[in-house]
C-alpha positions as CSV (number, residue, x, y, z in Angstrom):
1,M,10.5,16.0,-41.6
2,I,8.8,14.2,-44.7
3,P,5.4,15.4,-43.6
4,L,6.4,18.8,-43.6
5,Q,8.0,18.8,-47.1
6,V,4.8,17.1,-48.6
7,V,2.5,19.9,-46.8
8,S,4.8,22.9,-47.6
9,E,5.2,21.6,-51.4
10,F,1.5,21.2,-51.4
11,L,0.9,24.6,-50.3
12,I,3.6,26.0,-52.7
13,D,1.9,24.4,-55.6
14,A,-1.5,26.0,-54.6
15,G,-0.2,29.3,-55.0
16,L,1.4,30.4,-51.7
17,E,4.6,32.0,-51.7
18,A,7.5,30.1,-49.5
19,S,7.5,32.7,-47.0
20,I,4.0,31.9,-45.9
21,A,3.7,28.4,-47.1
22,N,6.8,26.9,-44.9
23,P,5.5,28.4,-41.3
24,L,1.9,27.4,-42.1
25,G,3.1,23.7,-43.6
26,S,4.8,23.6,-40.2
27,L,1.7,24.4,-38.1
28,L,-0.5,22.0,-40.1
29,T,2.0,19.3,-40.0
30,F,2.0,19.7,-36.4
31,V,-1.6,19.5,-35.8
32,L,-2.1,16.7,-38.3
33,V,0.6,14.4,-36.9
34,F,-0.7,15.6,-33.3
35,A,-4.2,14.7,-34.4
36,V,-3.5,11.3,-35.8
37,L,-1.1,10.3,-33.1
38,Y,-3.0,11.2,-30.1
39,W,-6.4,10.0,-31.0
40,G,-4.8,6.9,-32.7
41,G,-3.1,6.1,-29.4
42,K,-5.8,6.6,-27.3
43,A,-7.9,4.2,-29.7
44,V,-5.2,1.6,-29.5
45,V,-3.1,2.0,-26.4
46,L,-5.7,2.5,-23.9
47,P,-8.0,-0.4,-24.7
48,M,-5.0,-2.7,-25.0
49,V,-3.8,-1.3,-21.6
50,S,-7.4,-2.0,-20.3
51,R,-7.1,-5.4,-21.4
52,V,-3.8,-6.3,-19.9
53,L,-4.7,-4.8,-16.6
54,R,-8.0,-6.8,-16.3
55,K,-5.9,-9.8,-17.4
56,R,-3.6,-9.3,-14.3
57,G,-6.7,-9.1,-12.2
58,L,-6.3,-5.6,-11.0
59,D,-9.7,-3.9,-9.6
60,E,-10.8,-0.7,-10.6
61,H,-9.0,1.0,-7.7
62,A,-5.9,0.5,-9.4
63,R,-6.9,0.4,-13.2
64,T,-8.4,4.0,-13.3
65,P,-5.1,5.9,-12.1
66,I,-3.0,3.6,-14.6
67,R,-5.2,4.4,-17.3
68,K,-5.0,8.1,-16.5
69,M,-1.2,8.1,-16.6
70,V,-1.0,6.3,-19.8
71,A,-3.3,8.8,-21.5
72,I,-1.0,11.3,-20.3
73,L,1.8,9.7,-21.9
74,V,0.1,9.2,-25.2
75,L,-0.4,13.0,-25.2
76,F,3.2,13.8,-24.4
77,A,4.5,11.3,-27.0
78,A,2.0,13.0,-29.5
79,I,3.1,16.3,-29.0
80,A,7.1,15.4,-28.6
81,V,6.8,13.6,-32.2
82,A,4.6,16.5,-33.6
83,F,7.0,19.0,-32.7
84,G,9.8,17.3,-34.6
85,M,7.8,16.4,-37.6
86,A,6.6,20.1,-37.7
87,G,10.5,21.2,-38.0
88,Y,10.3,22.9,-34.5
89,G,13.4,21.3,-33.2
90,N,14.0,18.7,-30.5
91,F,10.9,19.1,-28.1
92,L,12.6,17.3,-25.5
93,T,15.8,19.5,-25.6
94,S,13.3,22.8,-25.5
95,L,11.2,21.2,-22.7
96,A,14.3,20.5,-20.7
97,T,15.5,24.2,-21.0
98,I,12.0,25.5,-20.1
99,A,11.6,23.2,-17.1
100,A,15.1,24.1,-15.8
101,A,14.2,27.8,-15.7
102,A,10.5,27.0,-14.1
103,T,11.4,24.3,-11.6
104,L,11.9,26.7,-8.7
105,A,8.8,28.9,-9.1
106,I,6.6,25.7,-9.8
107,G,7.8,23.7,-6.9
108,F,6.9,26.5,-4.7
109,A,3.7,27.1,-6.0
110,M,2.6,23.5,-6.1
111,Q,3.7,22.3,-2.8
112,D,0.3,21.1,-1.9
113,V,-0.4,19.6,-5.5
114,I,2.9,17.7,-5.3
115,A,2.0,16.4,-1.7
116,N,-1.4,15.3,-2.8
117,F,0.2,13.8,-5.7
118,V,2.7,11.9,-3.4
119,A,-0.3,10.8,-0.9
120,G,-2.1,9.4,-3.9
121,V,0.6,7.3,-5.0
122,F,0.8,6.0,-1.4
123,I,-2.7,5.5,-1.3
124,Y,-2.7,3.4,-4.7
125,T,0.3,1.2,-3.1
126,D,-0.7,0.9,0.5
127,K,-4.4,0.4,-0.2
128,P,-5.6,1.4,3.1
129,F,-9.3,1.8,1.4
130,R,-10.8,0.8,-1.9
131,I,-13.4,2.2,-4.1
132,G,-16.8,1.3,-2.6
133,D,-15.3,1.2,1.1
134,W,-16.7,2.9,4.1
135,I,-14.1,5.0,5.4
136,E,-14.0,7.3,8.6
137,W,-11.6,10.1,9.4
138,D,-11.4,13.4,11.3
139,G,-15.1,13.1,12.5
140,N,-16.1,12.5,8.6
141,A,-17.6,9.4,7.3
142,G,-18.5,8.1,3.6
143,V,-18.4,5.5,1.0
144,V,-15.4,6.2,-1.4
145,E,-16.6,6.6,-4.8
146,D,-13.5,7.9,-6.7
147,I,-9.7,7.9,-6.1
148,S,-7.5,10.1,-8.2
149,L,-3.9,11.1,-7.9
150,R,-4.9,14.5,-6.3
151,V,-7.9,13.9,-4.4
152,T,-10.3,11.3,-3.1
153,R,-14.2,11.8,-3.6
154,V,-16.3,10.3,-0.7
155,R,-20.0,10.2,-0.6
156,T,-21.6,10.8,3.1
157,F,-24.5,8.9,4.3
158,D,-26.3,12.3,4.0
159,N,-25.6,12.1,0.2
160,E,-23.1,14.8,0.3
161,L,-20.1,14.7,-2.0
162,L,-16.8,15.4,-0.1
163,T,-13.5,16.1,-2.2
164,V,-10.6,15.2,0.1
165,P,-7.1,16.0,-0.7
166,N,-5.4,13.1,-0.5
167,S,-2.7,14.3,2.2
168,N,-5.5,14.8,4.4
169,L,-6.2,11.2,4.2
170,T,-2.7,10.1,4.5
171,S,-1.7,12.2,7.4
172,G,-4.1,11.0,10.1
173,V,-5.8,7.8,11.3
174,I,-8.5,6.5,8.8
175,K,-10.8,4.0,9.9
176,N,-11.9,1.2,7.3
177,P,-14.6,-0.9,9.0
178,V,-15.1,-2.9,5.8
179,A,-11.6,-3.8,5.1
180,K,-12.0,-7.3,6.3
181,D,-14.6,-9.9,5.8
182,Q,-16.1,-9.5,9.3
183,L,-16.8,-7.0,11.6
184,R,-17.4,-7.0,15.3
185,L,-20.3,-4.8,16.9
186,Q,-20.7,-3.9,20.4
187,F,-23.5,-2.4,22.6
188,L,-23.6,-1.7,26.3
189,F,-26.8,-3.0,27.8
190,G,-27.8,-1.4,31.3
191,I,-29.8,-3.3,33.5
192,G,-31.0,-2.5,37.2
193,Y,-28.8,-3.6,40.4
194,G,-31.8,-5.6,41.4
195,D,-32.0,-7.6,38.1
196,D,-30.6,-11.0,37.3
197,I,-27.4,-10.7,35.6
198,D,-27.4,-14.2,34.3
199,K,-30.9,-14.1,32.9
200,A,-29.9,-10.7,31.2
201,T,-27.1,-12.2,29.7
202,E,-29.0,-15.3,28.4
203,I,-31.5,-13.1,26.6
204,I,-28.7,-11.2,25.0
205,I,-26.8,-13.8,23.6
206,E,-30.3,-15.5,22.6
207,E,-31.4,-12.6,20.7
208,A,-28.0,-12.5,18.9
209,E,-28.1,-16.3,18.0
210,K,-31.7,-15.8,16.4
211,H,-30.7,-12.9,14.1
212,D,-29.7,-14.0,10.4
213,E,-27.1,-11.6,10.1
214,I,-25.3,-12.1,13.4
215,L,-22.4,-15.0,12.7
216,D,-22.4,-18.1,15.1
217,D,-18.5,-18.3,14.7
218,P,-17.2,-16.3,16.1
219,A,-20.1,-17.0,18.7
220,P,-21.8,-13.9,20.5
221,S,-20.5,-12.8,23.8
222,V,-21.7,-10.8,26.9
223,R,-19.1,-9.4,29.6
224,L,-20.0,-7.3,32.6
225,T,-17.9,-4.3,32.1
226,E,-19.2,-1.4,34.0
227,L,-21.1,-0.7,37.4
228,G,-22.6,2.6,36.9
229,D,-24.5,5.1,39.4
230,S,-27.8,3.5,38.4
231,S,-27.1,0.5,36.4
232,V,-25.2,-2.6,35.6
233,G,-23.5,-2.4,32.1
234,L,-23.5,-5.5,30.0
235,K,-21.2,-5.2,26.7
236,S,-22.5,-7.4,23.8
237,R,-20.1,-8.4,21.3
238,V,-21.5,-10.0,18.0
239,W,-19.8,-10.3,14.6
240,I,-21.5,-9.8,11.0
241,A,-20.1,-10.9,7.5
242,D,-19.4,-8.9,4.4
243,P,-20.1,-5.8,6.4
244,G,-21.3,-2.5,4.8
245,R,-22.8,0.6,6.4
246,G,-26.0,-0.3,5.7
247,D,-25.7,-3.8,7.0
248,F,-24.3,-2.3,10.1
249,V,-26.8,-0.1,11.1
250,K,-29.7,-2.2,10.3
251,T,-28.3,-5.2,12.0
252,K,-27.5,-3.2,15.1
253,S,-30.8,-1.5,15.3
254,E,-32.7,-4.8,14.9
255,Y,-30.7,-6.6,17.5
256,V,-30.9,-3.8,20.1
257,Q,-34.6,-3.7,19.7
258,S,-34.9,-7.4,20.0
259,V,-33.2,-7.3,23.2
260,K,-35.1,-4.5,24.6
261,E,-38.3,-6.1,23.8
262,R,-37.3,-9.2,25.7
263,F,-36.0,-7.5,28.8
264,D,-39.9,-5.8,28.9
265,E,-41.4,-9.1,28.5
266,E,-39.2,-10.6,31.3
267,D,-39.4,-7.6,33.5
268,I,-35.7,-6.8,33.5
269,D,-35.5,-3.0,33.9
270,I,-33.3,-0.4,31.8
271,P,-32.9,2.3,34.4
272,Y,-32.3,5.9,33.5
273,P,-29.8,7.8,35.5
274,N,-31.2,9.6,38.6
275,R,-29.8,11.9,41.1
276,T,-30.6,12.8,44.7
277,I,-30.5,16.3,45.8
278,G,-29.7,16.8,49.5
279,G,-29.6,20.0,51.5
280,S,-31.7,22.3,53.8
281,L,-33.3,26.1,53.2
282,D,-32.9,28.4,55.8
283,V,-36.1,30.5,56.2
284,E,-35.5,32.2,59.3
285,G,-36.9,35.8,59.3
286,Y,-39.6,34.7,56.9
287,E,-42.6,36.1,59.0
288,A,-40.7,39.5,59.5
289,V,-40.1,39.6,55.7
290,A,-43.9,38.6,54.9
291,E,-45.2,41.3,57.3
292,S,-43.3,44.2,55.9
């Protein structure tokens, strides 16, 4: 209580009555102690925590929420100490009493918030994706820009920002195409029934081997997977390294275009679906109708 006594005595010496100086001194003490502890704590503790986290090799995915939690703890500690220094009693005891009375109401009101918070914890521990990853879920896709304890922010490929509650990302299936070092691309090429399957297969593999971004190991492969109504389906499987959304689209586009151009050069047909319609039309009585 020494800071409170000093402030109160200073106010009394300044000419204020004790009935005014004491409560005003408590308020000023609270503000001063809180400001010193909070800003001092942020200036000292947060940089120290950041250095420790970097030395431990944690990436930005994990460092950001930990720094936020430490900032909250610094705030809580500053309020608690300032509360006591100002003579307002034991802050923790008062807080426990208030919390006990409000727990039930807050629990009902914050069900979604708590669910998202718990989901955020699971995202940090399980690491299904990280900041910078390209993910797909529930028909949406984009690059993760930020992960907090309540929401995840995803930038779509149309440059739209989606703010997604964390519980939406932990309650369903998330596809993370770039979680591993390599990604397999697949494309189904359709050729005519009269075309040479071996020749088409050779072209598909050759064009894959020519492309700089397509890996030699695992080697490109082609399998006959479909006998359609108008075409024979040859499925190509190739691999790329260090995949990203831009790399995926660019490589696939260039590869498919090169195969199409080779097919044209070698007179290999890529047929389009066609249908033959049969039947007859009864025109009996046409003359009678025309004469009338």
